[in-house]
C-alpha positions as CSV (number, residue, x, y, z in Angstrom):
1,M,162.9,118.2,82.6
2,K,161.3,117.8,85.6
3,R,159.1,121.0,85.5
4,R,157.6,119.1,82.4
5,I,156.9,115.8,83.8
6,L,155.2,118.5,87.3
7,S,153.0,119.7,84.1
8,I,152.1,116.9,82.4
9,L,151.0,115.3,86.3
10,L,148.8,117.5,87.0
11,W,147.2,117.4,83.6
12,A,146.7,113.6,84.4
13,C,145.2,114.5,87.7
14,I,142.4,116.5,86.0
15,I,142.1,114.3,83.6
16,A,141.7,111.0,85.7
17,H,139.9,112.9,88.3
18,P,136.5,111.4,86.8
19,F,138.0,107.7,87.6
20,Q,138.2,108.3,91.0
21,T,136.1,105.8,93.3
22,S,136.1,107.8,96.5
23,Q,132.9,110.0,96.8
24,A,134.9,113.3,96.4
25,S,133.2,115.9,94.7
26,E,134.9,118.6,94.6
27,V,137.8,119.4,92.3
28,I,141.1,121.1,93.6
29,N,143.2,122.8,91.1
30,L,147.2,122.6,92.3
31,S,150.3,123.9,90.9
32,A,153.3,121.8,90.2
33,T,154.8,122.1,93.5
34,E,151.7,121.0,95.6
35,A,151.3,118.6,93.4
36,R,155.0,117.1,94.2
37,D,154.1,117.4,97.9
38,R,150.9,115.6,97.7
39,L,152.6,112.7,96.2
40,M,155.4,112.8,98.4
41,N,153.6,112.7,101.3
42,D,150.3,111.1,100.7
43,P,150.1,107.4,99.6
44,S,146.4,107.8,98.5
45,M,147.7,110.2,95.4
46,L,148.6,108.5,92.2
47,A,151.2,109.7,89.5
48,L,149.0,108.9,86.3
49,D,151.5,109.6,83.0
50,V,149.4,109.8,79.8
51,R,152.4,110.2,77.8
52,E,153.3,107.6,75.0
53,P,155.7,104.8,76.2
54,Y,158.7,106.5,74.1
55,E,158.6,109.7,76.0
56,F,157.5,107.8,79.5
57,S,161.0,105.9,79.2
58,S,162.7,109.0,78.9
59,G,162.1,110.1,81.8
60,H,158.9,110.0,84.9
61,I,158.4,110.4,88.6
62,D,159.1,107.5,90.6
63,G,156.0,105.2,91.3
64,A,154.2,106.7,88.1
65,I,152.0,104.9,86.1
66,N,152.1,104.8,82.1
67,M,148.7,104.7,80.9
68,P,148.9,106.4,77.1
69,W,146.1,108.5,76.4
70,R,146.0,107.5,72.8
71,S,145.9,103.9,73.9
72,G,142.3,104.2,73.8
73,Y,141.6,103.4,77.4
74,L,141.0,106.6,79.6
75,A,138.6,107.4,76.8
76,S,136.4,104.0,76.7
77,H,136.4,103.4,80.3
78,Q,134.3,107.7,80.7
């Protein structure tokens, strides 16, 4: 279950990259372990969970924000 959540987190980070407000211009690929470590140690990191609410409620990373991909919000703000 944790591995699935970390995989989803990794995809969420990749998807959310264009929405950053910082001036960072490089993409960094992270393993699930690296993503977990950064979330735990870097307060500027955000866990964005793009699963449906019923999936999110079955288990998620502490502090994660649920913003379902199918809600259309992410797609409409590109």
